N, C-alpha and C positions, 0 to 999 in steps of 0.2 A: 378040655380043650385050648390054648394060650388062651391065658391074662395080659392083658393088656396094661393094666390097672397102676402096674408100675410109671408110669406117661402121665398119668394124674396132676401128680407134683408139679410137671413139668408145661401145665396148659399154661396158664398166664405166656411165658415166655416161649413156647411155639405158636399161639395166637400172637405176639410180635414178630417171630418171625414170618411170618408168613405175611404180613403187614409190610414187613421193613425189606422184604423180597421182591412184593409185586409192585407195589409202586413203584423201585426204579424202573424195573420194567415195564412197567407203565409209563412212567417219565418219556422214555426214549420214542413214545408214538408221537406225543404233544411236541419234542422239542425237533422231531426229523417234519413237521408240519408247519411250526411257526418259524424255526430258528433255521430248517433244512441242513440238521445235524443230529445223528446221524443221518447221513444221506441215504434214501432209498426211493428209486426211482418213484416216482409217478404223486408221494409224498410231500415229497423238498421241496417243491416250486407254487404250493399253495398261495393264492392271493389273499393279502390281508381282509379281516373284516367279514370274509365268506365265512356259512356253516362249515367248511371243514376245516378254515380256521379258527373258528373257534370254538372247535370241539380240542383244540391241539390247544389252546390255553386252556380249556378246563382239566385237560387232560395234566397240565403242567403243575399248574396251582395245587388242584387236587390230588396229585403225588405228591409233591413237597410236602402239603400238610397229613398226608398218610405217612410218611417217611420220620415227621416226629410225633406223629401220633395228638396229630390240635383237628378240635370238630371232626373229630374220627366219626363216630355213628352216622351223622347226616352229610360229611362230604365220602363218604365210601357208598351213601344211598344214593346219593345223586351219578358218582362215576356209574356202578350199577345199570343205572337205567338212561346214560350212556349208553352203554355198550348194548344194552338190549335192542336202542334204537339204530343205535351203528347199524348191529347184526342184522336188522329187518327191513333197515334203508340202503346199506351196501352191499350184503353179502349173501342172503338168503334169492334176492334177484339173479344173481349169477349164477346158480345151479340147487337143488335142493341139498344134499349132503355136505356138512362144513367142509369135509375133507376137500369135495371138488369146487369149494366157492373160501377158502381160506375164513371160514369163518373162524376158526378151531380159540384162536386170541379171544377174540371177544367174549364168545360163548365162558371160554374159563373166566375170563378176567370179570363176565357180569357176576358168576357166580362165587366167588373169593370174596368180589367187593360184599355181594349181598352178605353172604356171610357174616363178613366182620362189620357191616352193618348192625347186625341181630344181635355178634356175641361181643362188641367192643375193642376195643384197641387193645388188650393184653398191656403184658409188662411195658418197659423201658419207654410212654408214651409223658407228652405231654397233658393229656387226657386228667390220668392216673398222678401227677404230680399234683394236677389241681382239686382232684379228689382229696388230694390227702388230705393238702393243706390246708380245705374245708371244711373238713372233719373235726 
């Protein structure tokens, strides 16, 4: 059987890569709702102070915090829950299968963020710098 043990030494960096790549992808969802950029039909004209707009604001702030790795675990947990709610409120009522209801992204974001909440920020994070400074 093929051993993948050689990747063990890269675990913190790969976890950071997951966090740093997922967060900007998620950021686009928030900026399209709140700022109208990038433009997405049906998402870029959200009225301020609505549930959808508030979700966009949470997505922007949460994504920025994840990019720098600040308050990573609680933020990732919050974003995971937001994506679970989004799936059940917006996507599941359309159709049962995620491929039919465009729910693939919320499901993936939900579980990526849940994993980050459990695993921590990985390397290259402000949380890690604070922990090292406190030691």
